[in-house]
N, C-alpha and C positions, 0 to 999 in steps of 0.2 A: 784683563785676561783671566779666564776661568781655570784655576788649578784645583782639581777635586780634592776635597779633604773629607774622606769617608770616616765616619765614627759609628761604632756599634755599641749599644748599651742595652742592659736588661730593664724591662719595665713591666707594666700590666696594662692590658686592654680589656675592658669590661670584666675586671677581676680575674682575668686569665693571664698566666705568665706570657710574656712576649719578648722578642728580641728585635729591636728596631735599629735600622741602619739609616744614617742621614748624611747627606753631603753638606757639611757645615759651611762650605764656601758660599752657598747661596743665602746665608744670613746677611751677606752684603747685598743689599738691594740693587746696587749698580751692576751686578752680574746677571740679574734676571732679565730675560728678553721681554721687551714691552709687549710683544705680540703673544706671549705664552700665558694666556689667561684662563685656560681650561684645565681642570684637573682630570687626568686619565689614570685610573687604577686598573692594573692587570692582576688577576688572582687565579690561584689554582689550589686544589686540595693536595695536601701532602700525601705521599704514597704510603709511608709507614711512620706516622707521628709517634712521638714518645708519649708517655702517660701524661705529661704536662702539656701536650698539644704542640710541641715544638718539633723541629726537624732533627733527624739523627745526624751524626757527624758526616756520614757518607752522603746523605741527601742534601745537607747544607752545602757541600762542595759542588754538587750538581747544580743546585740553585745559584751558587756564586758564578759558575760558568755560564749559566743561562742569562743571568742579569748582566754579566759583562758583555755578552753577545748582543743583548737588547740595547745596551748603551752604544755599542759600535754601529748599530743599524739605524740610529736616530738621525734625522735631519737637524741642522743647526738650531732651528727654532723650537725643537722639542727637547726638553731638559729632563734628564733623569735625576731626581732629587732624593730618593730614598726608597725604603721598603721595610717590610717586617714579616715576622713569622709568629703566628699565634693561633690558638684554637683549631689546630689541624689544617691550617692553610698558610700559604705564603703569598705575599702581594708586593707589587712594585708600583711606585708613584711617579708619574710623569706630569710635566706641565707642557701643554701643546697650544698652538693657535686654535681659535674657535673653529676655523675651517680646516679641520684635521685632514691631512693627506690620506685619502682612502686606501692608497697602496700600502700604507704603513701597517694597518691592522693585520692583513694576511701574513706579512713578514714576521710580526710579533707572534702570531698564532703558530707559525711554522717553528719558530725557535722554541716555544714552550712545548709543543707537541713532540719535538725531538727528544725532550727530556722525559717523555712518558706522561705528561700531565694534560688535562683538559682545561683550557683557559676560559675565564669569564672576564668581562670588562664592565667597569662603571665609569661614567663620565659626568661631570657637572661643572658649571662655571665657577671659577675661583680667582677672580682678577686680583684680589689682595693677598693671595697665597695664604689663606687662613689655615688650610690643612697643614701646610709646611710649618707654619709658625706655632701652631697650637698642638699639633699631633706628632710630627716627626722630630721637631727640635727637642733636644734634651734640656733638662733644667739649666738655668744660667751657670751655676757653679760647675756642672759637668761640662758644659760647652767651653767655658773659659779654661778649665783644666786641660781639655783636649787640645785647644789652640796653643796654650802655653807649652805643654809637653812637646808638641810637634816642632814649634819654633825653636825652643831651647835645645832640643836634640839636634836640629839642623846647625845651629851655631856651634854646638859642642863638636860635632863631627867636622866642621870646617876649621877647627882649631882655635876658636875664640876663647878668651879667658872670661868666664861669666861673672867674675868678681870685679872686673874693671868697668868703670862708668863709660857709657857711650850714649850718643844721642838716639833716642827712641821715639818714634812717632806713633800716636794712637788715633785710630779712625773711630769716630763716634757717629751715631745716628739718632735723630730726634724727629718727632712728628710735626714740628714747626720750626721756623727760623727763630721765633721768639724763645722757644725752649733751648735751642742751640746757643743763643747768645747769653742766656742766663747761666747755662752750664760753663761756657767759656769764661764768664766773669768769676765764677767760683773757682775754676781750675787755675785761673791766673794767680789767685792768692796762694795756690799751692805750688807755684813755680812753673806751671805749664804755659807755654806760649803757642798761639795759633800759627800753623805753618801755611795755611790757605784760608781764605774767607769762607764762611759757611755757604754751602751750595744747595739750593732747593731743587729737587727733582720733579719730574712730571707727576709723580704720584704724591707730591706735596711733602714727602719726607726730606729732611735737611741733613746733610752730612757735614761734619767738621773734623778737622785734624789738628791735634795739639802735639807738642814735643817738649821733652825734658831730658836731661842727662841723668841716667840711672844705670847701675850695674844690672845686667839681665837676670841675675839670680834672685832679684827681689820682685820680678815681674808677676809671679803668682799672687802675691799680696797686693801689688800695685794695680793690676787689672781688676781685682775684686773691689778695691777702693774706688776706682774710676766708675765701675758699674754702679756702686752705691750712690755716687754723685749723680749719675745719669738717671737712675731709676725713678726718683720722685718727679722727674720731668718726662717720664715715659720714654726715656732714651736708652740706648744700648752701647756697650763697648763692642765693636765689631772685630777689630784685629789690631795688632801692633807690628811695627816694622823697625828693625834696627837700621838706622840711616847712616851710621858712621862706625 
């Protein structure tokens, strides 16, 4: 089930200041629709950009309202994955089926025009989600911090004691089954046990899940350590789940 996890961070695009928003949930490849293989970028010039080429606070709110409406207008197979503001324009990134519903474009244009902008569109094949993974995704440490902060805040609000050990499962992703099995062997020596066998997807990526008992307040350091174990195998730590 897709639960959006929007994260906004400051960056640079072509040496210009940028503000990028990314739905971190789609880092989990299992949430990506297999038919959504085309990248569709909607763009529009800012009405009153700042000296840095970014949106003013007022226009940022108008853009947020427009992007929210864009998300609400999309069919299930068209996924809104992020957007950015830079160099005097704002843009939204979608992944769509290659046979895009022709009725969708007029709807999107109408939403953008209501905000006073003139929209342009760029489309290209991107079956491996290269744009999402190399452009929209924040650096690994930034992504892990955002995931940890959100999950720990949820546990804290639910009244959990973050200093008490509990079983926590970690979902990992690798480019091959062999890489996953090597990582599982290394993690076994650190006290992690697999909760499910490695599962290879149609895109050839393999997911694995391991579990260990730890207090949640050590998770920021723990997820970074797990990422360091996965990195030499081109793997990633996707998310963690408190299971007890």
